[in-house]
N, C-alpha and C positions, 0 to 999 in steps of 0.2 A: 606611626598613624594606625588607628584602629581600622577594623574592617568596615566597609561601607554598608549602610543599611539597605542592601539590595536584595536580600533573600526573602523568600516567601513568608517565613515566620516573622521577620522584622516588619514587613509590610502589614501583615495581619495585626501585629501588636500596635503599629502606628495608627491603623484605622480604628482600633478599639477605643481610642481616646485616653489611654493610660500613659502615653509616651511623655507628655509634658510633666505629669505628676512624678514619673520616675526620674526625669532629669532634675527636677527640683530636689527630690530626696537625695539624689547623688551629690548635688552641690552641698547640701547641709552636712551630709556624712563626711565629705571631703574636708570641710572646715573643722569638724570635730577631730578627725584623725590628725590634721596638721597641728592642732593645739596639743594633743597628746604627745606627738613627736617632739615638739619643742620642750614640753615638760620633762620628758625622759632624757632629752639631750642635756638639760640643765642638771638633772640628778646625776647623770653619768660624769659630767665635768666636776661636780662637787665631791664625789667620793673617790675619784681615780687617784688623787694625790696621796691620800692617807693609805689607800690600799697598796700602792706601789712600794712605799717604804717598808711596809710590813712584809711584803712578798719577798724582798731581797734578803731580809733577815732569816726567813724560814725556807730558803731555797733547797736546803738539804733534805727536807721532809716531803718533797713533792710526791714521790712514788707511794709512800705510806699513806699520805692523805687521800690519794686517788683510790687506793685499794680498799680503804676502810671508811669511805664517805658515808654510806648508808648505815653502817653498823655503829659508828661513833658520832652521834649527833653533837655532843659538846665541842668537838674539834672542827666544827663546820667552818669557822672563819679562817682557820689556818689552811684547810684544804682549798678553799676558794682563792685565797691569796696565792697559793702555789700554782693553781691552774691558770691564774692570770699571767704569771711569769712564764709558764709553759706556752701559753698562747702567743705571747710576745715573741718567743724564740721561733715558734712555728711560722709566723707571718714573715719573719726576717728571712727564712730560708725557702719560702714558697715561690714557685714560678708563676708567670703571668697566666698560663693556661689553667693552673690549679686555682688561682685566685678568681678568674672569670667563671670557673666551674662551681664556685660557691663554697669551697672547702673551708674558708675562713669563718663562715657563719657559725660553725659548731663551737669554736673557742669563744667568739664574741657573745654567743648566747649564754655561755656560762658566766660571762661578765655581767650581762643583764640579769642573770639569776642572782648574782651577788647583790645587785641593787634591790631586786625584789625580796631577797633574803633579809636585807636590812629593814625593808618595810614590814616583813613578816615578824622580825624581832620586835619591832615597835608594836605590832599587833599583839605579840605575846605579852608584852608589858601591860597592854590594856586588858589582858585576860584571855587571849587566844593561845594557850599553851598546848604543847604536845603535837604541833604540826610537823609532818615528816619533811625531810629535805627534798624528796622527789617532787613534792608539790611546788617547791620553789622553782625547779627547772621547768615544770609544766607551765607554771604561771609566766615564766620568761618567754617561752615559745608562743603562748597565747597572746601575750602583749605584742609580739612581733607579727603574728598573723592578723591582728586587728588592723594593721596598716596595709595600705595598698602595696603591691609588690614593688612598684617603682619608688615609693616614698621610703620603704624599708631599705632598699638598696642605696639610696642617697644618704641615709643616716649612717650606714656602715662605712661609706666612703669618707664621711666627715670624721668619724672616729679614727680611721686609718691615718689621717694627717697628723694626729697627736701621738698615736702609739708607735708608728713606724715612719718617720719623716723620709728616710732613705727610699723605702719602697714607694711611698707616695710621689716622690720626685721622679722615680723611674716611670711611674704611670703617666706623669705629666709629659715626659719626653716621648713615650712610645704609644700611649693609648689615651689621647686627650678626649676622644668621644665618650669614653666611659665616665670620665670625671665631669663632663658637661651634660650628663643625662638629666633631662628635665621631666619628671613624672607629671607635674601639673599641666605642662603643655600637651602631653599625650592625652590626658583625660579631657582637656579643653577641646582639642581637635575632635576627639570622639564624640563629645557632647554636641559640638557644633554640627557634626554630620547628622546626628539624630535630629537636631532641631531643624536643619535644612530640609531633611527628608519630610519631617512633619509639616513644615511650611509648604513644601511642594504639593503634598497630598491635600493640604487644606486650600491651597490657592490654584488648583487646576482650573484653567479657563474653560468656559462653556462656549462651544462653537455656535455661531449665529448665522442666520440666513444671509446677512449682509456680507460677512466674510466670504462665504461660499460664492456669492454672486460676484464679488471682486475677483476671486480666483478664476471663475468661469470667464469673466470678461477679459482678463489678462491672457488666458489661454487661447480664447477665440481670436482676439485681435492681434496679439503679438507672439503667440505660441511660447509663452514665458515658461522657462524651465524652473525659475524660482517659484512661480505660482504652482507649477506641477509638483514640486517638492512638498509644498505646504499641503496640497491636496492629498498626496500619498501619505503624509503623516496623519491627516484627518481620517483617511481610509483605514489605516492601521488601528486607529482609536475606535472606529466603528466596528471593525471585525472582532477586536478583542475587548469590546465594551464591557461585557459582564464577566470577565475573567480576572479573579483576584491575583493570580500569579503573574500577570502581565502589567508592565508599566505603560500607561497610555498618556498622551499629551493633552487630549481634549476630552471634555465631557459632552456627550450628545444626549440631550434630554427630550428629543422630539422625534417621533417615529417617522414623520414626513421628511424631516431633515436627514435622518438616517438613510432613507431610501434615495434621497437626492445625492448624498455623498457617494453611495455605492454606484449609482448609475452614472454620475458625472465622471468618477474616476475610471470606471471600466470603459466608457466611450471615448474619453479625451486623451487618455494616456497613449494609445497608439498614434493618435494624430500628432501629438507633440514630438514623440520620438521619431516618427517618419519624417517630420519636417527638419529636425536638427541632425539626425543620424540615419540617413537613408541606407538601405541595403540593396544588394544586386539580385535581381530575378533572372534566371536563365531561361532560354527558349524552351527547354524540355519540361518546364514547370517546377524545377528545383530552385533553390535560392542559396546564396552565400551570406555569411554573417557580415556585418558592416566592417569596413576597414578601421584600424586603430586610429583614434583621434583623441584630442584633449577632452572634448565633450563626452565621448563615450566612457573614458576612464573616470570622469567626474561623476557620472550618473549610473555606472554599471551596478554598483552595490545597491543603489536605490531600486533598480529594476528587479534584481534578484529578490530583494526584500518584498517588493510588491507582488511578485509571482507566488512566493510562499504565503503571503497574506490571502491572495485569491484562492489558493488551494485550501487554506484553512476555512475560508468562507464556504467553499463548495462542500467541505465535510460537515459543516454546521447547519447549513440551510437545506430545506426540502422544497423550496419554491422553484418550480420548473422554469419560470421566466427569468429569474436571477441566474440559475444554473446555465441556461442556454446563452444568456448574454455574456456571462463570465467566460464560458468556453469559446464562444465565437471571437471575443475581443482579445483574450490572451493568446489565441492561436496566431494572431497577427504579430505578437511579440517574440515568437520562438526564434527568429534570426538573432535576437539580442542575447539569448541565454544558451544557445547550442554549445558555447564554449564551456559551460558548467555542466559536466556529465551528471553530477548528483542532482541538480535542479531538473534536468530533462527526465531522468529516471523517475523522480518523484512526481513530476507533472504527468508523465505517461501512465504511471500506476494509478493516479487519481482518475484520469480520463477513462482508462479501461474498467475501473471499478464502476463508474457511472454507466459506461457502455453495457455492462452486463447486469445491472440492477435497476436502473432508472426507467422512466417512462420512454415511450418511443421517440418523442420529440427531443428529449435529453440524450438518448442513445445516439441519434443521428448527429447532434452537435458534438458529442464526445468523439464519435468516429471521425468527424471532419478534423478535429484537433489532432487525433492520432495520425491521420493521413498527412497532416501538416508536418508532424515530426518526421515521418518517413520521407517527406519531400526534401529534406536537407541534403546538401551536397556531400555530407559525410556518410559514407556507405555503412559505417558501423551503426549509425542511428536507424537506418533502414532495416538492418538485420535485427536490431533490438526490438523495433516496432513489430516486425513480422512474427518473431518468436513469442513475444509477450501477448500479441493478439490471439495467436493460435492456442496458447496455453490457457488464456482466459476463456476462450470459447469451449475448450474441452472441459474445464472445471465447471462451466455453467450447464453442461449437458448430462450431469449425473442422473438426473431424474427428468422425465418428460410427462406432462399432463396436458389436458386441453387448455389450461390456463397459461402454461409456459411455452407450448409449442410455437405460437406466433412470434414470440420474442426470440426464441432460438433460431427460427427460420430467418428473421430479420438480421440477426447477428451473423449467420452463415453467409447471407448475401452481401453484407457490408464487408466482411472479412475477405470474401472473394474479390471484391473490388480493390482492396488494399494489396492483395497478392498479385493482381494483374498490373500493378504499377511498373514492376520490373520483373520480367519473366526469368531473366538469368539469375537474379538474386533469389527469387522464389523457388527456383529449381533445387537449390541446395537444401532448403527447408523441406520442400515437398518430398524429395528423395529420402531424406532421413526419417521423416514421420511415416511414410508409406512402408519403408523397410521395418519400422518399429511394429506396424500392424502385422507384417509378415512374420516377424519373430514371435509375436503372441500366438498367431495361428499355428506356427510350427510347434511351439511348446504344447499347445492343446492337442495336436495330432499325435505327439509322442507320448505324453503322459496319460491322456485319456482318463482324467478324473473329473469329479464334479467341480472342484475349485479351478482346474485348468480350463474347463469349458467356460467358466464365468469370465475368464480373461477375454473371451471373444463375444459371448452372448450377453452383451450389456449395452446400455444406451450410448456410452462414450465411444465404443467401437463403431456402432451403427452411424452415429452422427459424424464421426471422423471420416468414414468411407463416403458418406454423402457430401461432406464439405469438399473433399478432394475431387469428387466427381463433378461437383458444381464448378470448381476452379478449372479443371481440365476442359470441361464442356465450354466454358466461356473463353478460355485462353486459346483453345484449338478449334474454335468455330470455323466451319468450312467457308462460310460467307465472308468472314473477316479476313481469313487467309487469302481468299481470292481478291479482296480489295487491296490488301497491303502487298500482295505478291511474295510473301515469305511465310515460312512455317514458324510456329512458336517453339521456343526452347523446351517447353513443357510437354510437347507431344510424345517423346519417348516414354513418358511415365504412364501413358494410357494402358499399355499392355500389362505391366506389373500390377497396377491397381485393379484391373479386371480379374487377373489371376488370383489375387488375394481375396477379392470379393466372392468369386465363385467357390474358392476353397472354403470360405466361411459358411457358405450355404451347405456344402457337403458335410460339414463337421457333424451336425446332428440333423436327423431327418424325421423325427417324430412330430406328431400333429400339433403339439403345444408350441413348437418352435417355428411353425409356418408364418406367424406374423413377422418374425425377424427376417425370414427369407424374403418376404414382400418388401421390407425396408431396403434390403440390399439390391433387389431386382429393380426397384424404382430408381435407385442411384445409377445403376448401370444403364438403364433405359435412357436416362438423361444424357449420358455420354454418347450413346449410339445415335440419338436424334440430332445432336448438335455437330458432332464430328464426322458423321457418315461412316462410322466404324461398325463393321458387321460383327456382332457377337451372337452366337446361336443360343438365344435365351429360351427357345421353345422347349428344349430338353429339360429345363429346370422347372417348367410349369406342369409338365406331364405327371410327375409323381404326386403333386398336390391334387390334380384333377382325378387321377386314378384312385387316390385314397377317398375322395368324396363320392365317386361313382362305384366304388367297390361293392359287389353284391354281398360280401361277408360282413360289411360294416352295418350294424343295426343302430339307427338313430333313435333317440328317445325324445319325446316332446318336453319342452321346458318353457317356463315363463320368464326366463332371463332376457334382459335387453340385449340387442346385438352388440358384440364386442367391437370397439373402435380400433381398427387395425393401424391407424396412424399414430396412436399414442400407446401402443402395446407392442412389445417384442416377444412376449410369452403369454399364452392364453391361460387364464385361471383353470384349475383342475376341474371345477364343476361344469365347464363348457365342453369337455371332451365327450364325444359321441352324442352330442345334442343336435337337434335339427337346426336350431338357430345358428350354431357355429358352422355346421356343414354348409348351409346356404350362404353364410357370409364369406367363407373361403372360396366357394365356387364363383360368387359374384366378383370378388377381388381378382381372382386368377384370370377369369375371362376378360375383365376390363384391362388389366395390365398387358395381357397377351395381345389383345386387340390393338392397344396403343403401339406395341412393338411392331405388329404386322402392318399397321396403317401408316407407320413413319415413312418418310420419303426414301430412305436408303433400303427399305424392304419392299414396300408396296410399289415404289417407283423404280424398282430394279427390273431389268429386262428378263431376269431369271426367276421372277416371283412365282410363276406356275410350278416350276420345278422345286423351289424352296419349300413350298407348303405341302408337297405330296406326303412326306413321312408324317407330318403333324396331323393331317386330315385322316390318314389311315389309322393312326393310334387312337385318335379321338372317336372315330366311328366304332372301333372295337370296344372302347370303354362304354359307349352308350348302349351298344348291343347287349353287354353283360350287366348293365345297371338295372335297378328296379324302377326307374323313372323318377318322377318328382320334379321339383323346381330346378334342382341342380342339372339334371339331364336336359331340361328345356333351355337353360342358358348355354350349355355346350352345343346343342343342336343349332341354336341361333348363330353361334360363332362359326360353326362349320359352313353354314349356308352363305354367310357373308364372305368368308374366305374363298369359297369356290366362285362366288360372283366376282371377287377381285381378280382371281386367276383368269377367268374368262375375259375380263376387261383388258388385262395386259396382253393376252393372246390376240385379241382383236386389234390392239394398238400396234403390235409388232408384225402384223401380216406383211406389210409393205417394206420391211427391212431388207436391204440388199448386202449389208456387210456381214462378215463372219464374226464369231465370238472372240477371235484373237485380236481384232482391231479395236483396241481399248479406247482410243480417242473418239472414234465414231460412236462407240457404246456410251461413253460418258456424255457426249453431245445429245444423243437420243434421250437419255434419262433426264437430262436437264430440260429438254423441251417437253417432257411429259407433264401434262396438267393434272397433278395429283389431287387437287381439290375436287375434281369431278368423279373420283373413283368411288365405287360402292362402299369400300371400307371407311373412307373418310366421311361419307354421309352418315353411315351408321354410328361412327364414333361421336359425331356431333350430338346425336340423340342420346347416346350413353352419358356424355359429359353433362348435358342439361339435366338428366334424371339424377345423376349423382350430386350435382350442385344443389338441386331442390331438396334432396334428402338431407344433405349436410346443413342447409339453412334451417330446415325443420328441427333437426337434432340440436342445433345451436340455440334456437328459440326455446326448446324444451329444457335445455340445460340452464339457460338463464332464468327461466321461470322457476325451476327447481331451486336455484340459488336464492331467489327472492323469497320463496317459502321458508327455506332453511334460515335465512337471515331474520325473518320475522319471529 
C-alpha cells in the first residue's frame, strides 16, 4: 500500500484542483507502459531460442568477448551470446538473498541490450551506421527505467521461469509472495487513496443551525454522550477552521454559528461529564479524580482532545469574554485530566501566560484556573503550581512603569492567595527563594562590583522581597492567628526575610539609591503592621533625613517634574542635588516613618514614650543644623505629632498598677487601647488624603499627556 495522503503538501496539492488531472495522467501512462512491457516480452521470447544455440557453440570465447567488447565492434554478437550463457550460470548458483537484492538485473539487462542491439542493427541497415555498443546498453537501461518499479520486477520474474526453471521452482516453494507481487494493485490502491482524499475534501459537510439545535436538545434533555461527541467534533472544526495543516470534519460558514458552537461546547461539556462521570470533592476544598469506569475510558481521549483544542483557542483569540468563559468552564474539567501530567502542564502554562499578560478580568479567571490545579489532591500538582506561579511573577517584574505597576500589584496579591492555600507546602518554596535572595546579597557584599550590586538593586529583587512580605503578613496575621488559635508554619521566615531586606538597604547608601530603600522599607512596614513584629525601622530613615537637612548640601533649582518613587528604584543623575528631589525624599521619608510610628504595635505600645526618645533627639539636632526650607518644616511637623502621641500614651498609662514584667497584663492593656483616637492616627488620616489627592492629579495629568501624544 502507498502512503496515505495525509501530509500537508498532499492536502495543499489536493485543494489546488490538480489532483484529478494527475490521477488521469497516471492512468494513461500506466496503460502505455503495460503495452511496452508486453511488446518487449514478445521480442524477448522471439530471439531467445536462436541466441541460446549460438551461445553454446561459442562458450570458450566468453572471457575474450567481455574484455574486447568496446574495442572490437564487429564481434558484438559473439560477445553478447557469451554473456547470456554466463548470466544463465550466475542465476543457477545465486542465493535467495542475492536474488532479492537485485543482483540478477545486471545480467538480464545485457540480454535486453541484445534485443536492443538487434533493433540497432536493423537501424544501421536503414542508414544509422557507426553506433557505439555502449549506446545499446544505455538504451536497454533506459527502456527498463521507463517502466514502473513493480512492473519491471514482474517482467524479470516471468523471464526467470524460462531461463532457470529449477530456481523458479525453489522460489515457488520458499517465497511465494515474491512471485505473487501485483504492481497494478499497488498503484490502484494508491490512486484510490488519492481519489478518496479528493472526494473527502470536496464533500466536507457544512454545519447547520438545525444540527446544532438537535445536539443541544439531546444534551439538555438526556445528557447524551453521543451528541456531546458530535459537538466536540464541531468544536474542533471551529477552532481549526482556517488552518490548512489540520483536517476538519465540518465547514462553518457563518460567524453567528461559529460563536454558538464555541459557547455551547464550553458551557455544556462540564454538565454532561459531571452527570455521567461524577468526581469526589473533599471537605478541605480539594478534589479527587473520578473512579475508573467504562464511560470514563470511553470518553477520556475525547476530553483530552477537547482540552487541547480549548488551549489552542485561547492562544488564537483575543476576545476577553471568550477567554474568560473558556478558563472558567475548563477549570471544571480538571478532575478528568489530572492523570495526564503533560496536559496539566500545558494547561497551567497557558493559564499563567494569560495571568501575566492579559486584561484584569482575564487575569483573575486565569488565576482561578491555576488555583483549581493547585486544589488537586495530588501534592505534586500543588508544588508545580506554586513554583510556576512564582517564576511567572518574577519574569513579569523585570521592568516597572506607571502602566505595569497596577497589574504587577494584582499579580502579587493573587499569588499570595495561592500560597496561603497550604502553609506547609508554601514553606518549602518560600524558604528556598528567600535563601536565594540572601545568596545574591552575600555575593554583592563580598565582590563589591557594579555588576554584583545589580544582582540586588533591580526590580525583580525588590518585587520578590515585597511579595514574600505580603505573603508573611497575610499568613501570619495576628488577628487570624487569634481566631484560629494556632500559628502559621510560615512565621519562622519573618526574621530571615527582614534580615535580608535590611542588609539590602545597607549595601549602597548614596542618594540615587534612596528610592530602592523606600521600596524595601514599605515591604517591611507591611509585615510589622500585620504581624505585630517590632522592627527598629527609624534607624534606616535617619540617614535619608540627615542627607536632606545637611547644611553642606547645596540644592539647586530645577524645572524637572517630581520623581515618582513608586515606579523608580534609582533616581536619574540629573535629579541629584536638586530642590525637587530633596523635597520628594523628605516627604516620602516623613510619611513612611509616620506610618510606622502610628501603627498599633508602636503607637499602641505601652513603651511608646521611651521608644521615640532617640528618634526625636536626632531629628531635633538635624533641624537645628539645617538651613530651613520645606524639608525642615516637614520634619518639625513629624516631631510635634510624635511628642503629642507620647503624651497621649503617658496619660493613658497613669492608672496602670502592673509591672513591666507581667506580660499578660501588658498585652491586655495594649489591646484595650483605642488607637484610632491617638494624635498620630488623626494626623496620618490627613496625610493619606493629601497623598491620595496628589496621586489622583498626577494620574489625570499622565492620562492627558498620553492623549496629546496619541494625537
